[in-house]
DOFIPA-279085 format. One record per residue (C-alpha): residue in one letter; residue number from 1; y, x, z. Coordinates in steps of 0.2 Angstrom, whole numbers, plus 5000, padded with zeros to 4 digits. Each point is the difference from the previous one (the first is absolute). Layout:
REM DOFIPA-279085
{"A",NUM,{Y,X,Z}}
...
This chain:
REM DOFIPA-279085
{"M",1,{4927,5352,4812}}
{"S",2,{5009,4996,4984}}
{"S",3,{4990,4985,4997}}
{"G",4,{5002,4993,5017}}
{"G",5,{5019,5003,4999}}
{"N",6,{5000,4991,4983}}
{"T",7,{4991,4985,5008}}
{"M",8,{5013,5000,5014}}
{"E",9,{5014,5001,4987}}
{"T",10,{4992,4986,4990}}
{"N",11,{4998,4989,5016}}
{"K",12,{5019,5002,5005}}
{"P",13,{5007,4989,4986}}
{"R",14,{4986,4987,5004}}
{"N",15,{5004,5000,5018}}
{"I",16,{5019,4998,4997}}
{"F",17,{4996,4986,4988}}
{"L",18,{4990,4991,5013}}
{"R",19,{5013,5002,5013}}
{"I",20,{5013,4993,4988}}
{"L",21,{4989,4985,4997}}
{"C",22,{4996,4997,5018}}
{"G",23,{5019,5002,5004}}
{"F",24,{5004,4988,4986}}
{"W",25,{4987,4987,5006}}
{"R",26,{5007,5001,5018}}
{"F",27,{5017,4997,4993}}
{"L",28,{4994,4985,4991}}
{"D",29,{4990,4993,5015}}
{"Q",30,{5015,5002,5011}}
{"S",31,{5011,4993,4988}}
{"R",32,{4989,4985,4998}}
{"R",33,{4999,4997,5018}}
{"A",34,{5019,5002,5002}}
{"V",35,{5003,4987,4986}}
{"A",36,{4987,4988,5008}}
{"N",37,{5008,5002,5017}}
{"I",38,{5017,4997,4993}}
{"L",39,{4995,4985,4990}}
{"F",40,{4991,4993,5016}}
{"L",41,{5016,5003,5010}}
{"V",42,{5011,4992,4987}}
{"I",43,{4989,4985,5000}}
{"V",44,{5000,4999,5019}}
{"I",45,{5019,5002,5000}}
{"A",46,{5001,4986,4987}}
{"L",47,{4990,4989,5011}}
{"F",48,{5011,5003,5015}}
{"A",49,{5015,4997,4989}}
{"V",50,{4994,4984,4993}}
{"A",51,{4995,4993,5017}}
{"L",52,{5017,5005,5007}}
{"K",53,{5009,4992,4986}}
{"E",54,{4990,4984,5002}}
{"D",55,{5004,5000,5018}}
{"K",56,{5019,5001,4997}}
{"S",57,{5001,4989,4985}}
{"F",58,{4988,4986,5004}}
{"T",59,{5005,4985,5009}}
{"I",60,{4992,4982,5001}}
{"E",61,{5013,4988,4994}}
{"K",62,{5001,4984,5010}}
{"G",63,{4991,4986,4992}}
{"S",64,{4988,5011,4990}}
{"A",65,{4982,4995,4995}}
{"L",66,{4986,5011,5006}}
{"V",67,{4989,5005,4985}}
{"L",68,{4982,5002,5005}}
{"K",69,{4991,5009,4986}}
{"P",70,{4984,5007,5006}}
{"H",71,{4993,5014,4989}}
{"G",72,{4981,5003,4997}}
{"I",73,{4987,4995,5013}}
{"I",74,{5005,4993,5017}}
{"V",75,{4991,5010,5013}}
{"D",76,{4999,5002,5019}}
{"Q",77,{5003,5019,4999}}
{"K",78,{5007,5009,4985}}
{"T",79,{4989,5014,4993}}
{"Y",80,{5007,5018,5004}}
{"R",81,{5007,5010,4986}}
{"P",82,{5007,5017,5003}}
{"P",83,{5018,5001,4997}}
{"I",84,{4999,5014,4988}}
{"D",85,{4989,4989,4989}}
{"K",86,{5013,4987,5000}}
{"L",87,{5014,5013,4996}}
{"M",88,{4990,5007,4985}}
{"E",89,{4996,4982,4995}}
{"E",90,{5018,4995,5000}}
{"A",91,{5006,5016,4992}}
{"S",92,{4987,4997,4985}}
{"G",93,{5004,4982,4999}}
{"G",94,{4982,4996,5005}}
{"R",95,{4992,4984,5006}}
{"E",96,{4994,4996,5017}}
{"E",97,{4981,4997,4998}}
{"R",98,{4999,4985,5012}}
{"P",99,{5017,4994,5007}}
{"E",100,{4999,4992,5017}}
{"T",101,{5011,4989,5011}}
{"A",102,{4997,5000,5018}}
{"L",103,{4996,4982,5007}}
{"Q",104,{5010,5004,5016}}
{"D",105,{5015,5005,4990}}
{"I",106,{5001,4983,4992}}
{"L",107,{4997,4991,5016}}
{"D",108,{5014,5010,5009}}
{"V",109,{5012,4997,4986}}
{"L",110,{4997,4981,5000}}
{"R",111,{5001,4999,5019}}
{"N",112,{5017,5009,5001}}
{"A",113,{5007,4992,4985}}
{"A",114,{4997,4982,5007}}
{"S",115,{5013,5003,5013}}
{"D",116,{5012,5012,4991}}
{"K",117,{5016,4991,4996}}
{"R",118,{5003,5011,4985}}
{"I",119,{4985,4993,4991}}
{"S",120,{5002,4983,4993}}
{"A",121,{4984,4999,4989}}
{"L",122,{4983,5008,4995}}
{"V",123,{4995,5004,4983}}
{"L",124,{4982,5003,4997}}
{"D",125,{4999,5012,4985}}
{"L",126,{4981,5001,4997}}
{"D",127,{4998,5009,4983}}
{"A",128,{4995,5016,5008}}
{"L",129,{4987,4993,5012}}
{"Q",130,{4983,5006,4995}}
{"G",131,{4988,4993,5013}}
{"A",132,{4997,4996,5018}}
{"G",133,{4986,4993,5011}}
{"L",134,{5002,4981,5003}}
{"N",135,{5002,5003,5019}}
{"K",136,{5015,5011,4996}}
{"L",137,{5008,4987,4989}}
{"Q",138,{4997,4987,5013}}
{"T",139,{5009,5011,5013}}
{"I",140,{5015,5002,4988}}
{"G",141,{5000,4982,4996}}
{"H",142,{5002,4995,5019}}
{"A",143,{5014,5013,5001}}
{"I",144,{5009,4991,4985}}
{"E",145,{4998,4984,5009}}
{"K",146,{5008,5007,5015}}
{"F",147,{5014,5006,4989}}
{"K",148,{5003,4983,4993}}
{"A",149,{5001,4993,5017}}
{"S",150,{5016,5009,5002}}
{"G",151,{5007,4988,4986}}
{"K",152,{5002,5013,4987}}
{"P",153,{4993,4997,4982}}
{"V",154,{4986,5009,4992}}
{"I",155,{4999,5002,4981}}
{"A",156,{4985,5008,4991}}
{"K",157,{5001,5008,4983}}
{"A",158,{4987,5010,4989}}
{"V",159,{4998,5002,4981}}
{"F",160,{4982,4994,5003}}
{"Y",161,{4991,4995,5016}}
{"D",162,{4982,5005,5003}}
{"Q",163,{4990,4993,5014}}
{"N",164,{5007,5012,5014}}
{"R",165,{5018,4999,4994}}
{"Y",166,{4999,4981,4999}}
{"Y",167,{4993,4998,5018}}
{"L",168,{5016,5008,5007}}
{"A",169,{5011,4991,4987}}
{"A",170,{4993,4983,5006}}
{"Y",171,{5009,5002,5017}}
{"A",172,{5017,5001,4991}}
{"D",173,{5012,4985,4999}}
{"E",174,{5002,5003,4981}}
{"I",175,{4988,5009,4988}}
{"Y",176,{5006,5007,4983}}
{"T",177,{4990,5008,4986}}
{"D",178,{5006,5008,4984}}
{"P",179,{5001,4989,4985}}
{"E",180,{4985,5010,4993}}
{"G",181,{4991,5001,5017}}
{"G",182,{4989,4988,5009}}
{"V",183,{4987,4999,5014}}
{"M",184,{4982,5007,4999}}
{"I",185,{4989,4994,5015}}
{"T",186,{4982,5004,4998}}
{"G",187,{4991,4998,5016}}
{"Y",188,{4990,5014,5009}}
{"G",189,{4985,5009,4992}}
{"R",190,{4989,5015,5004}}
{"Y",191,{4994,5010,4985}}
{"R",192,{4993,5018,5000}}
{"T",193,{4994,5013,4987}}
{"Y",194,{4982,5004,5001}}
{"F",195,{4992,5016,4994}}
{"K",196,{4981,4999,5001}}
{"S",197,{4997,5000,4982}}
{"L",198,{5012,5014,4997}}
{"L",199,{4992,5011,5013}}
{"D",200,{4983,4996,4993}}
{"N",201,{5005,5005,4983}}
{"I",202,{5007,5017,5005}}
{"G",203,{4986,5003,5013}}
{"V",204,{5010,5000,5016}}
{"K",205,{4990,4992,5014}}
{"Y",206,{5009,4993,5016}}
{"H",207,{4988,5000,5015}}
{"V",208,{5007,4986,5010}}
{"F",209,{4996,4996,5019}}
{"K",210,{5007,4985,5008}}
{"V",211,{4997,4986,5013}}
{"G",212,{5007,4983,4997}}
{"T",213,{4996,4986,4988}}
{"Y",214,{5019,4998,4996}}
{"K",215,{5004,5019,5000}}
{"S",216,{5007,5000,4982}}
{"A",217,{5010,5016,5000}}
{"V",218,{4986,5009,4991}}
{"E",219,{4996,4987,4987}}
{"P",220,{5011,5008,4986}}
{"F",221,{4988,5015,5000}}
{"I",222,{4984,4991,5001}}
{"R",223,{5003,4983,4990}}
{"D",224,{5008,4994,4985}}
{"N",225,{5006,4984,5008}}
{"M",226,{5005,4993,5016}}
{"S",227,{4986,4994,5011}}
{"E",228,{4998,4982,5005}}
{"A",229,{5002,5004,5019}}
{"A",230,{5017,5009,4996}}
{"K",231,{5006,4986,4989}}
{"E",232,{4996,4987,5014}}
{"A",233,{5009,5011,5013}}
{"N",234,{5015,5004,4988}}
{"M",235,{5002,4982,4995}}
{"R",236,{5002,4994,5018}}
{"W",237,{5014,5011,5004}}
{"L",238,{5009,4999,4983}}
{"S",239,{4999,4981,5002}}
{"V",240,{5009,5001,5017}}
{"L",241,{5013,5011,4993}}
{"W",242,{5003,4988,4985}}
{"D",243,{5001,4985,5011}}
{"A",244,{5013,5008,5011}}
{"Y",245,{5010,5006,4985}}
{"K",246,{5001,4982,4993}}
{"Q",247,{5004,4992,5017}}
{"D",248,{5014,5012,5004}}
{"V",249,{5008,5000,4983}}
{"A",250,{4998,4981,4998}}
{"K",251,{5008,4997,5018}}
{"A",252,{5014,5012,4996}}
{"R",253,{5004,4992,4983}}
{"G",254,{4998,4982,5005}}
{"L",255,{4984,4998,4989}}
{"T",256,{4982,4997,5004}}
{"P",257,{4986,5013,5000}}
{"E",258,{4992,4989,4986}}
{"D",259,{5016,5003,4990}}
{"I",260,{4998,5019,5001}}
{"E",261,{4981,4998,4995}}
{"N",262,{5004,4989,4985}}
{"Y",263,{5013,5012,4994}}
{"V",264,{4987,5014,4999}}
{"L",265,{4986,4989,4993}}
{"E",266,{5011,4991,4987}}
{"M",267,{5010,5015,4995}}
{"P",268,{4991,5003,4983}}
{"Q",269,{5001,4983,4994}}
{"R",270,{5018,4996,5006}}
{"L",271,{5006,5017,4992}}
{"K",272,{4992,4995,4984}}
{"T",273,{5010,4983,5001}}
{"L",274,{5016,5009,5004}}
{"G",275,{4998,5013,4986}}
{"G",276,{4996,5014,5012}}
{"D",277,{5017,4998,5010}}
{"F",278,{4996,5007,5017}}
{"T",279,{5017,4997,5006}}
{"K",280,{5000,4981,4995}}
{"L",281,{4983,4998,5009}}
{"A",282,{5007,5008,5016}}
{"V",283,{5015,4988,5000}}
{"E",284,{4990,4985,4996}}
{"S",285,{4988,5004,5014}}
{"R",286,{5014,5002,5012}}
{"L",287,{4995,5018,5004}}
{"V",288,{5018,5006,4995}}
{"D",289,{5017,4992,5000}}
{"G",290,{5006,5006,4984}}
{"T",291,{5003,5016,4989}}
{"K",292,{5013,5013,5001}}
{"D",293,{5001,5017,4992}}
{"D",294,{5008,5014,5009}}
{"I",295,{5017,4997,4994}}
{"A",296,{4999,4981,5004}}
{"F",297,{4993,5004,5017}}
{"N",298,{5013,5012,5004}}
{"D",299,{5014,4987,4996}}
{"Y",300,{4990,4987,5010}}
{"M",301,{5000,5011,5015}}
{"K",302,{5019,5004,4998}}
{"S",303,{5003,4981,5002}}
{"K",304,{4989,5000,5015}}
{"V",305,{5006,5015,5010}}
{"G",306,{5015,5006,4990}}
{"A",307,{5003,5016,4990}}
{"A",308,{4999,5017,5006}}
{"D",309,{5016,5011,5001}}
{"N",310,{4996,5007,4983}}
{"G",311,{4999,4982,4992}}
{"K",312,{4985,5005,4991}}
{"T",313,{4986,4994,5011}}
{"F",314,{4998,4987,5014}}
{"R",315,{5003,5006,5018}}
{"K",316,{4983,5008,5005}}
{"V",317,{4992,5013,5011}}
{"S",318,{4983,5007,4995}}
{"F",319,{4985,5000,5011}}
{"Y",320,{5000,5019,5001}}
{"Q",321,{5018,5001,5004}}
{"Y",322,{4999,4987,5014}}
{"L",323,{4984,5009,5007}}
{"K",324,{5011,5016,5001}}
{"E",325,{5013,4990,5010}}
{"I",326,{4988,4994,5013}}
{"R",327,{4989,5015,5002}}
{"P",328,{5007,5015,5008}}
{"V",329,{4997,5017,4992}}
{"I",330,{4996,5008,5017}}
{"P",331,{4990,4988,5010}}
{"K",332,{5005,4997,5018}}
{"K",333,{4990,5008,5014}}
{"Q",334,{4985,4990,5006}}
{"E",335,{5003,5000,5019}}
{"H",336,{4995,4982,5005}}
{"P",337,{4987,5001,5015}}
{"N",338,{4989,4987,4992}}
{"Q",339,{4995,5004,4982}}
{"I",340,{4988,4992,4988}}
{"A",341,{4994,5013,4987}}
{"L",342,{4998,4993,4982}}
{"I",343,{4988,5011,4990}}
{"H",344,{4996,4996,4982}}
{"A",345,{4983,5002,4993}}
{"V",346,{5003,4998,4981}}
{"G",347,{4988,5005,4986}}
{"P",348,{4983,5006,4997}}
{"I",349,{4992,5009,5015}}
{"M",350,{4996,5018,4997}}
{"D",351,{4994,5015,5010}}
{"G",352,{5013,5012,5007}}
{"E",353,{5018,5001,4998}}
{"Q",354,{5008,4988,4987}}
{"P",355,{5018,4995,4996}}
{"E",356,{5008,4983,5001}}
{"G",357,{4991,4988,4987}}
{"R",358,{4983,5006,5006}}
{"I",359,{4992,5000,5018}}
{"G",360,{4995,5017,5005}}
{"G",361,{4987,4999,5015}}
{"D",362,{5008,5014,5008}}
{"T",363,{5018,4995,4996}}
{"L",364,{4998,4982,5007}}
{"A",365,{4990,5006,5015}}
{"R",366,{5015,5012,5004}}
{"L",367,{5013,4986,4999}}
{"I",368,{4990,4990,5012}}
{"R",369,{4998,5014,5011}}
{"K",370,{5018,5003,5000}}
{"A",371,{5003,4982,5006}}
{"R",372,{4986,5002,5013}}
{"L",373,{5009,5016,5008}}
{"N",374,{5017,4991,5000}}
{"D",375,{5002,4993,5017}}
{"K",376,{5014,4988,4994}}
{"V",377,{4988,4992,4987}}
{"K",378,{4991,4985,5009}}
{"A",379,{4992,4993,4985}}
{"I",380,{4995,5005,4982}}
{"V",381,{5001,4988,4985}}
{"M",382,{4990,5007,4985}}
{"R",383,{5005,4992,4983}}
{"V",384,{4984,5001,4989}}
{"D",385,{5001,4998,4981}}
{"S",386,{4984,5009,4994}}
{"P",387,{4984,4996,4991}}
{"G",388,{4991,5014,5009}}
{"G",389,{4993,5016,4995}}
{"S",390,{4992,5015,5009}}
{"A",391,{4988,4994,5014}}
{"Y",392,{5002,5016,5010}}
{"A",393,{5020,4999,4999}}
{"S",394,{4999,4982,5006}}
{"E",395,{4990,5005,5015}}
{"V",396,{5012,5014,5004}}
{"I",397,{5014,4987,5000}}
{"R",398,{4990,4988,5010}}
{"R",399,{4996,5013,5014}}
{"E",400,{5019,5003,5002}}
{"I",401,{5003,4982,5002}}
{"L",402,{4987,4999,5014}}
{"A",403,{5008,5015,5008}}
{"A",404,{5017,4991,5000}}
{"Q",405,{4993,4985,5008}}
{"K",406,{4991,5011,5013}}
{"A",407,{5018,5007,5004}}
{"G",408,{5006,4982,5003}}
{"K",409,{5008,4996,4984}}
{"K",410,{4998,4983,4992}}
{"V",411,{4995,5001,4982}}
{"V",412,{5004,4986,4988}}
{"V",413,{4995,5000,4981}}
{"S",414,{5011,4991,4988}}
{"M",415,{4990,4998,4983}}
{"S",416,{5011,4999,4984}}
{"T",417,{4993,4997,4983}}
{"Y",418,{4983,5009,5003}}
{"A",419,{4991,5006,5015}}
{"A",420,{4982,5000,4993}}
{"S",421,{4985,5011,5003}}
{"G",422,{5007,5017,5007}}
{"G",423,{5016,4990,5003}}
{"Y",424,{4991,4989,5011}}
{"W",425,{4990,5014,5008}}
{"I",426,{5016,5007,5007}}
{"S",427,{5006,4983,5006}}
{"A",428,{4985,4993,5008}}
{"N",429,{5002,5007,5018}}
{"A",430,{5019,4995,5001}}
{"D",431,{5004,4989,5015}}
{"Q",432,{5006,4987,4988}}
{"I",433,{4999,4998,4981}}
{"W",434,{5013,4990,4990}}
{"A",435,{4998,4996,4982}}
{"Q",436,{5009,4989,4988}}
{"P",437,{4991,4985,4992}}
{"T",438,{4999,5009,4983}}
{"T",439,{4995,5017,5007}}
{"I",440,{4984,5007,4992}}
{"T",441,{4989,5007,5014}}
{"G",442,{4982,5002,5005}}
{"S",443,{4989,5010,4987}}
{"I",444,{4989,5006,5015}}
{"G",445,{4988,5011,4990}}
{"I",446,{4997,5018,4995}}
{"F",447,{4995,5011,4985}}
{"G",448,{4998,5017,4993}}
{"M",449,{4998,5006,4982}}
{"L",450,{4997,5016,4992}}
{"P",451,{4999,5004,4981}}
{"T",452,{4988,5012,4991}}
{"F",453,{5002,5007,4983}}
{"E",454,{4983,5007,4996}}
{"K",455,{4997,4991,4983}}
{"P",456,{5017,5005,4992}}
{"M",457,{4998,5018,5007}}
{"Q",458,{4982,5001,4992}}
{"K",459,{5007,4993,4983}}
{"I",460,{5013,5014,4999}}
{"G",461,{4987,5013,5006}}
{"I",462,{5005,5003,5018}}
{"H",463,{4986,5001,5012}}
{"R",464,{4999,5004,5019}}
{"D",465,{4985,5008,5009}}
{"G",466,{4996,5010,5015}}
{"V",467,{4990,5001,5016}}
{"G",468,{5003,4996,5018}}
{"T",469,{4991,5002,5017}}
{"T",470,{4999,4981,5003}}
{"P",471,{5000,4984,4989}}
{"L",472,{5018,4997,5006}}
{"T",473,{5008,5016,4995}}
{"N",474,{5007,4991,4984}}
{"P",475,{4999,4981,5005}}
{"Y",476,{5015,4995,4988}}
{"D",477,{5005,5009,4985}}
{"P",478,{5012,4991,4988}}
{"M",479,{4993,5010,4986}}
{"S",480,{4981,4998,5003}}
{"G",481,{4998,4984,5010}}
{"M",482,{4997,4994,5017}}
{"D",483,{4984,5003,5011}}
{"P",484,{4991,4984,5005}}
{"Q",485,{4999,5005,5018}}
{"F",486,{5019,5003,5000}}
{"A",487,{5003,4983,4992}}
{"E",488,{4989,4991,5014}}
{"M",489,{5010,5010,5013}}
{"F",490,{5016,4995,4993}}
{"Q",491,{4995,4982,5000}}
{"Q",492,{4995,5001,5018}}
{"A",493,{5017,5007,5004}}
{"I",494,{5008,4985,4991}}
{"Y",495,{4989,4988,5010}}
{"H",496,{5006,5009,5016}}
{"G",497,{5018,4999,4994}}
{"Y",498,{4998,4981,4998}}
{"D",499,{4992,4998,5017}}
{"R",500,{5014,5010,5007}}
{"F",501,{5013,4989,4991}}
{"L",502,{4992,4984,5007}}
{"E",503,{5000,5008,5018}}
{"V",504,{5019,5005,4998}}
{"V",505,{5005,4982,4995}}
{"A",506,{4988,4992,5013}}
{"K",507,{5008,5010,5014}}
{"G",508,{5017,4997,4994}}
{"R",509,{4999,4981,4997}}
{"G",510,{4988,4996,5014}}
{"M",511,{4985,4995,4989}}
{"T",512,{4982,5005,4998}}
{"K",513,{4995,5011,4986}}
{"A",514,{4990,4986,4993}}
{"Q",515,{5015,4988,5000}}
{"V",516,{5010,5014,4991}}
{"D",517,{4987,5003,4987}}
{"K",518,{5000,4981,4995}}
{"I",519,{5018,5002,4994}}
{"A",520,{4999,5018,4995}}
{"Q",521,{4989,5006,4985}}
{"G",522,{5016,5006,4992}}
{"R",523,{5007,4983,4997}}
{"V",524,{5019,4999,4998}}
{"W",525,{5009,4986,5010}}
{"I",526,{5017,4992,4999}}
{"G",527,{5011,4999,5015}}
{"V",528,{4998,4982,5004}}
{"D",529,{4981,5002,4999}}
{"A",530,{5000,5016,5010}}
{"K",531,{5008,4991,5015}}
{"K",532,{4987,4987,5000}}
{"L",533,{4987,5013,5000}}
{"G",534,{5007,5010,5014}}
{"L",535,{5005,5015,4990}}
{"V",536,{5018,4998,5004}}
{"D",537,{5009,4992,5015}}
{"E",538,{5016,4992,4994}}
{"L",539,{5009,4996,4983}}
{"G",540,{5017,5006,4998}}
{"G",541,{5011,5015,4994}}
{"L",542,{5006,5016,5007}}
{"D",543,{5013,4992,5011}}
{"K",544,{4988,4989,5009}}
{"A",545,{4988,5015,5002}}
{"I",546,{5015,5010,5008}}
{"E",547,{5004,4986,5012}}
{"S",548,{4982,4998,5005}}
{"A",549,{4999,5019,5003}}
{"A",550,{5015,4999,5012}}
{"K",551,{4992,4985,5009}}
{"L",552,{4984,5009,5002}}
{"A",553,{5009,5015,5007}}
{"N",554,{5011,4989,5012}}
{"I",555,{5016,5006,4992}}
{"E",556,{5004,4985,4989}}
{"D",557,{5018,4998,5008}}
{"D",558,{5006,5017,4997}}
{"Y",559,{4993,5013,4987}}
{"E",560,{5004,5010,4984}}
{"V",561,{4990,5002,4985}}
{"I",562,{4999,5018,4993}}
{"E",563,{4991,5006,4985}}
{"I",564,{4988,5015,5001}}
{"K",565,{4998,5008,4984}}
{"R",566,{4995,5016,4992}}
{"E",567,{5013,5013,5002}}
{"H",568,{5007,5011,4985}}
{"E",569,{5010,5015,4999}}
{"P",570,{5018,4997,5006}}
{"F",571,{5007,5005,4983}}
{"D",572,{4988,4988,4991}}
{"E",573,{5005,4986,5012}}
{"L",574,{5018,5003,4996}}
{"L",575,{4997,5000,4981}}
{"N",576,{4990,4984,5001}}
{"K",577,{5015,4992,5010}}
{"L",578,{5012,5006,4987}}
{"F",579,{4989,4992,4986}}
{"A",580,{5000,4984,5009}}
{"K",581,{5019,5000,5002}}
{"V",582,{5002,5004,4981}}
{"G",583,{4987,4987,4995}}
{"W",584,{4998,5006,4982}}
{"P",585,{4991,4987,4989}}
{"T",586,{4983,5001,4993}}
{"V",587,{4997,5006,4982}}
{"S",588,{4987,4991,4991}}
{"V",589,{4988,5005,4986}}
{"P",590,{4998,4986,4988}}
{"L",591,{4981,5003,4996}}
{"L",592,{4995,5000,5019}}
{"D",593,{5012,4985,5003}}
{"S",594,{4992,4990,4985}}
{"Q",595,{4986,4988,5002}}
{"F",596,{4988,5012,4992}}
{"G",597,{5005,5014,5011}}
{"R",598,{4998,4990,5016}}
{"Q",599,{4983,4994,4994}}
{"M",600,{4994,5017,4997}}
{"V",601,{5006,5007,5016}}
{"T",602,{4992,4985,5009}}
{"T",603,{4984,5003,4991}}
{"F",604,{4997,5018,5004}}
{"K",605,{5012,5006,5013}}
{"P",606,{4991,4992,5015}}
{"V",607,{4983,5008,4996}}
{"L",608,{5008,5017,4998}}
{"D",609,{5010,4998,5016}}
{"R",610,{4985,4994,5009}}
{"L",611,{4989,5015,4995}}
{"S",612,{5015,5012,5003}}
{"R",613,{5001,4995,5018}}
{"M",614,{4982,5001,5005}}
{"N",615,{5001,5015,5012}}
{"D",616,{4989,4994,5014}}
{"P",617,{4991,5016,5007}}
{"R",618,{4984,4990,5001}}
{"G",619,{5002,4990,4984}}
{"I",620,{4999,4984,5009}}
{"Y",621,{5013,4986,4997}}
{"V",622,{5007,4984,5007}}
{"D",623,{5010,4995,4985}}
{"C",624,{5004,4983,4992}}
{"L",625,{5001,4996,4982}}
{"C",626,{5012,4986,5004}}
{"T",627,{5018,5005,4995}}
{"L",628,{5010,4989,4988}}
{"E",629,{5008,5013,4988}}
{"P",630,{5019,4996,4997}}
C-alpha cells in the first residue's frame, strides 16, 4: 500500500507539471491566433481606409494624360491568387511571382478614354511590360489607333524597348527612349531544352507513346535536339509571326518591312560602327524620335498637357486609377432577356477543379453548364487561350459544349494566342470558330509518357520483387520497369485516342477522318493557314466572335454580354476588389529581372510546369509544345 501511495504521490507533481505545460501551450496557441486575427483585421481595415481615402481625394484633372503602364504579362484572364497570399506578400514586401495585366482592362480603358473630355493625351509607359502574344499586341494596337482617331496624341516612353514593348510603341505619334536606352528587335525563335543524355546518364527511362509525325511535345525527353519535322513546322508559323510583326510595325511607323528586317540583320555591324551606342542606332534608323530621361520627359509632358496641381508632375491619371473610375465595385444586375455568355478557357487543361490560370475539366464544364441552364443566355462565346493538356479533361469540356448546343444554345469559339491540341479538341465542335491570323492552333495529335527508375534504384541497392495471380498485377512500377504487354496495351490506347481525336475534328468540321489526318499528325498551324485548311471559319478578334454569336442566335439588334466565371467566397471577392482599387505596385527582384534570371526561368520552368500539370487519370495527353515564353 505504501509503495502504491508513494507512486501516486510521485505522479502528482508530474501531472501538475503537465497540466501547467498544457495550459501554457493553450495560452500561447490562443494568443498566436488572436494576434494573427488582429493583424489580419488591421490589414483589412487599412485596405478599406486606403480605398476610401482614394475615393475621396482622387479626381481626374481636366486635360490629364492617361498613363498606360501594363505590368508583367498581358493575359486574357488573370491567374487567381488567394487574397490572403496577397496580404502576406504585401506585408512582407514580397514579389508577385508573375505579374499580369488583363487584356480587356486595357481595351476598356482605351475605349473610354477616347471620348473622355478629361483625357487629352495617352502616354505608353512600357518599362514594366514583360510579354504578350502577338495577337494580343495587335488587338491593343488597333485600340490605340481608335484612340488616335479622336485627335488626341499618343507618346511612348521606355528606358529600353524589347520586341514586345516596341510593337506597342510603334503605334505612338512620338517615341522616346532613355539616353542610355535603345531598341532591341530580334525576330521570333523556338528553342527548347533537351534532357535525353541527362536521363541516360542517371538511368531514368521515359517510356513514350505517341501518334503524329509532328507531335514534338515529348521530344525533350527522348532526344537531344529538335527533330527535322518539328523544325519544319515551327519555322512556318514563326515566319508568319515575324512577317506580321514587321508589316504592322513598319506601317505604324511609316517604314517598310525591309527596314525592320535590315535593322535586325545589320545591328551587329552598325553597332560596331557607332561604338555600341544603341540609342544612336535607334534614332538613325527612325525607330525612335529622340531621347529623354525621366526628368526631361516629365518636363516635356508638362509643356504638352500642363502641370498637375502640385506642380511637380504633368497632369496625369494612371491606368489603374482610370480603370477604377470606369468599373463599378458592385457590378450591375444582369437582367437583359437576351444574353451572350463569355467564358474564358485560359491555361493548360487539367483534370478536376482548377483556379483561374489553369483550365479544370470539371470547372470549365460547370461554367458551360451554368450558361446552358440559364434561359436568358442565347449563345456562348468561349475564349480559348490554351496549348492543351489532359485528353480526358478536354473530352469532359467538349461533352458539355455538345449538351449546350443540344439545349439550343449557339456556341462560338474565339481563339486567342494559342488554341492547340487539347485547346483545339475543346473548340472543334463549336458552331463557329474564329481565330486571329497569328493564332497558334492545330497540333492534332496525342501522347503519353511514363518514367521508370529501375537503374538508379539498383545502383543504390533498392530492389522490388513479388508475385501476382496474372501477368498484369504489376504492369507498371516506376521502381522496377514496365511490362512489355502493358506497353503494347498503352500504345494501343494512344492509337485509339488519336483516332478519337480525328473523329471529333471530322464531325465538328464537316470532314472525313482521312482529310483530318492529312493536316493532323500533331502539326502546329498558324491562324491564316488554319483557315485555308478548314480548321477555323473566320479570322478576327473577340468582338467579331461576339457579333457573330449574336447573329447566329438571332439577337444581333439587342443583347448583353455577361461573363460567367468561377465563383469565389464573397469575402475573397471583396478583398480582391479592394486590392484592385488600391493598385499597389509590383516589387521586383533584381536577379529574376536580370537577363540571366529570365534566361534560367525560360530554360527550366516550362519543363517543370509541364510535368507538374500532367494529371490525366489515364496518362494520355493532347498537349502542344508550342508556346513562346515571354
